[in-house]
Structure formats: C-alpha cells, structure tokens
ZABA-147228 format. One record per residue (C-alpha): residue number from 1; z, x, y; residue in three letters. Coordinates in nm, 4 decimals. Layout:
N
R     n         pz         px         py   res
R   NUM          Z          X          Y   ALA
...
//
This chain:
82
R     n         pz         px         py   res
R     1     7.8319     3.7051    -1.6689   MET
R     2     7.8841     3.3461    -1.8312   ASN
R     3     7.6441     3.0985    -1.8920   ARG
R     4     7.8067     2.8710    -1.6103   THR
R     5     7.6873     3.1387    -1.3431   ALA
R     6     7.3444     3.1042    -1.4595   LYS
R     7     7.3137     2.7515    -1.4579   SER
R     8     7.0449     2.5702    -1.2373   LEU
R     9     7.3021     2.3907    -1.0590   ARG
R    10     7.5046     2.7117    -0.9684   PHE
R    11     7.2327     2.8852    -0.8581   LEU
R    12     7.0837     2.5933    -0.6373   VAL
R    13     7.4358     2.5961    -0.4947   GLU
R    14     7.4342     2.9519    -0.4465   LYS
R    15     7.0806     2.9999    -0.2800   TRP
R    16     7.0734     2.6685    -0.1010   LEU
R    17     7.4345     2.5610    -0.0388   ALA
R    18     7.3542     2.1795    -0.0432   PRO
R    19     7.5463     1.9446     0.1946   THR
R    20     7.5504     1.5711     0.2896   ALA
R    21     7.3658     1.7076     0.5988   ALA
R    22     7.1092     1.9148     0.4134   THR
R    23     7.0557     1.7789     0.0776   PRO
R    24     6.8216     1.9502    -0.1914   VAL
R    25     6.5523     1.7700    -0.3952   ARG
R    26     6.3367     1.8679    -0.6599   VAL
R    27     5.9573     1.8895    -0.5388   THR
R    28     5.8060     2.0192    -0.8468   ARG
R    29     5.8465     2.1179    -1.2069   PHE
R    30     5.6674     2.2111    -1.5300   GLY
R    31     5.5705     2.5081    -1.7249   ARG
R    32     5.4018     2.8180    -1.6606   THR
R    33     5.0816     2.8654    -1.7703   HIS
R    34     5.1082     3.2313    -1.9320   ALA
R    35     5.4704     3.2340    -2.1085   SER
R    36     5.5202     2.8339    -2.1107   GLN
R    37     5.8477     2.8966    -1.9776   SER
R    38     6.0081     2.6086    -1.7596   ARG
R    39     6.0436     2.6131    -1.3852   TYR
R    40     6.1618     2.3991    -1.1140   VAL
R    41     6.1050     2.4176    -0.7315   GLN
R    42     6.3836     2.3106    -0.4994   VAL
R    43     6.3542     2.2308    -0.1370   GLU
R    44     6.5964     2.1835     0.1352   SER
R    45     6.5238     2.0726     0.5053   GLN
R    46     6.7040     2.2696     0.7383   ARG
R    47     6.6912     2.2913     1.1361   GLN
R    48     6.4622     2.5659     1.1208   GLU
R    49     6.2471     2.4343     0.8858   GLY
R    50     6.2406     2.3506     0.5074   SER
R    51     6.2918     2.6295     0.2293   ILE
R    52     6.1919     2.6042    -0.1261   ALA
R    53     6.2744     2.8343    -0.4104   ILE
R    54     6.1411     2.8318    -0.7426   PHE
R    55     6.4064     2.8656    -1.0637   PHE
R    56     6.2926     2.9767    -1.3746   PHE
R    57     6.4314     2.9278    -1.7464   ARG
R    58     6.4729     3.2238    -1.9580   HIS
R    59     6.4712     3.2394    -2.3142   GLY
R    60     6.8464     3.2464    -2.3650   ASP
R    61     6.8589     2.9044    -2.1564   GLY
R    62     6.9830     3.0786    -1.8258   THR
R    63     6.8027     3.0297    -1.4840   TRP
R    64     6.6857     3.2838    -1.2570   CYS
R    65     6.4835     3.3201    -0.9311   VAL
R    66     6.2470     3.5613    -1.1133   PHE
R    67     6.0227     3.4541    -1.4056   PRO
R    68     6.1186     3.5791    -1.7528   PRO
R    69     5.9214     3.8965    -1.8879   ASP
R    70     5.5943     3.8093    -2.0626   ALA
R    71     5.6085     3.8854    -2.4573   SER
R    72     5.4271     4.1609    -2.5699   ARG
R    73     5.2723     4.2408    -2.8911   LEU
R    74     5.4709     4.4922    -3.0881   THR
R    75     5.3986     4.6768    -3.4107   MET
R    76     5.6986     4.7419    -3.6711   ARG
R    77     5.6891     4.9651    -3.9789   VAL
R    78     5.8908     4.8424    -4.2791   HIS
R    79     6.0936     5.0706    -4.4669   ALA
R    80     5.9553     4.9682    -4.8051   GLY
R    81     5.5792     5.0552    -4.6540   ALA
R    82     5.4015     5.3817    -4.7482   GLY
//
C-alpha cells in the first residue's frame, strides 16, 4: 500500500466521506501519554448525530485508526560477546 493510501486526508475521506452538507473538523489533537505518538480527533455532524474518529500517526509517517504498538524493551547479543 502506498503512503497516499495512509495519509490523514485519505483516511478522513474514507471513513467520514465529507461533503459540503456534512463537513468535518478537527476537534482535538496532541500526543498520547504513553508513546508520545501524535493523534487527531476528527468530527462530522450528521442527521443521526455527530460522529468522531481518532486517527494515530505511526512511526513510518502513516496514519491509522488504531494506535501504534508500544515500544518494548529488547535484549540483543552481539556476535563478538562471550
């Protein structure tokens, strides 16, 4: 999948399908406490009521509707050790 398919604009259009009658707006943005990754909350007003979706930026620069995995501590062995 190319980067355009994971851009914030692409995902907002895919999930919320904004039109002149149902525009979208950013209602919240910032960084998560745990991983300091960026997030954006986008909201749209519909006849049925409002809908809001959080989008999260991943380490490779793409945006998704789920947060990135938390970094875990790892242990490595160097070939010259021993």
